[in-house]
N, C-alpha and C positions, 0 to 999 in steps of 0.2 A: 722356190727353194734355193738353197745355196750349196754350191760345190766347193770343196776345199782342195786347192792345188790339183784338180783333175783326178783325185784319188778317192774322195769320200763325199757323201751327201749328209749334210747336217739337218737337224730338226727344223721343220717348217713352222711358221707362226700359225696358230690355230684359227685366226679370224676368218680367213677365206674358206675354211672348212666348216664353219658354224652356220652359214647362211642357207645350206641345203641345195646349193647349186651343183650342177654336174661339173666335174673337173676333167680337163683334157691334158693329161700328163705328157710332157716332152722330156726325153733324156738327151743330153748333149754331152759329148766327150771329145775333147780336143786332142789332136794328134801332134805331139811335140817334135815330129820329124823335121819340120822346116823352121819352127820357131815356137817358143813357149808363150802361150797367151796369158799366163798368170804373172802378176807382179809380186815379187818377193821384196817387200819394202826394206827388209833388213839386209838384202843383198845388193839391190840397185836403187838409185834415186829415181825420181819421176822422169827427169829428162833422159837419163840413160835408158830407162824402160821404154819410153816413147820412141827413142831413136832405134832401139832394137826391134820394136814392133813395126815401125815404118820401113825398116830396111830388111826385114825377114823376107824370104822367098815367097812364102804363103802362110796363111793360117788355115789349117785344115781341121775340120771337125766332122764327127758322125752325129747325125740327128735322127732320133727315133720318135715318131709320132705314135703314141700309144692309144689303145682303146679308151673311150670315156669311162670314168669311174664315178659312181654315185655312193652316197653315204648309206650304209646298211641300217635297218631299223634298230639293231642292237648296239650300234657304234656311237660313241660320242665323238666330238670334233677331233680330239687328240688321237684317238684310235684310227679315225679315217685318214688324218694327215700322215700318220705313221705307215698306214697301209699303202698310200700313194707313194710316199718316200721310199719304201722298201721295193715297190715295183720299179721305180725309176732306177734305183741302185742296181737291182738285178739286171735290168735291160742294158744299162751302160757299163756293167762290169765294175761298179764302184762299191766301196765299203759303206755299209748302212750304219752310220753312227747313231748312238742312242741319245746324244745330246745335241 
């Protein structure tokens, strides 16, 4: 999945959810206290971003390993992906985007 600026989770691609495998969700949220892990390309160039990352005190994040999830009989791949995405957003305190 994809996180946007440590605030939101956007829609997952459905391919991984079509094969019937068990999904092991992980929610990751960065703490910007010591340094921002996200690159805003409209604000900083690549070299400036790399220098900021390499000279930051630390990059701190919270990681939650969530219980395995399997596709329910009545779900299609998109519904399953959205259910996993919602669970990750809830756990990480992120906004669950519909797109």
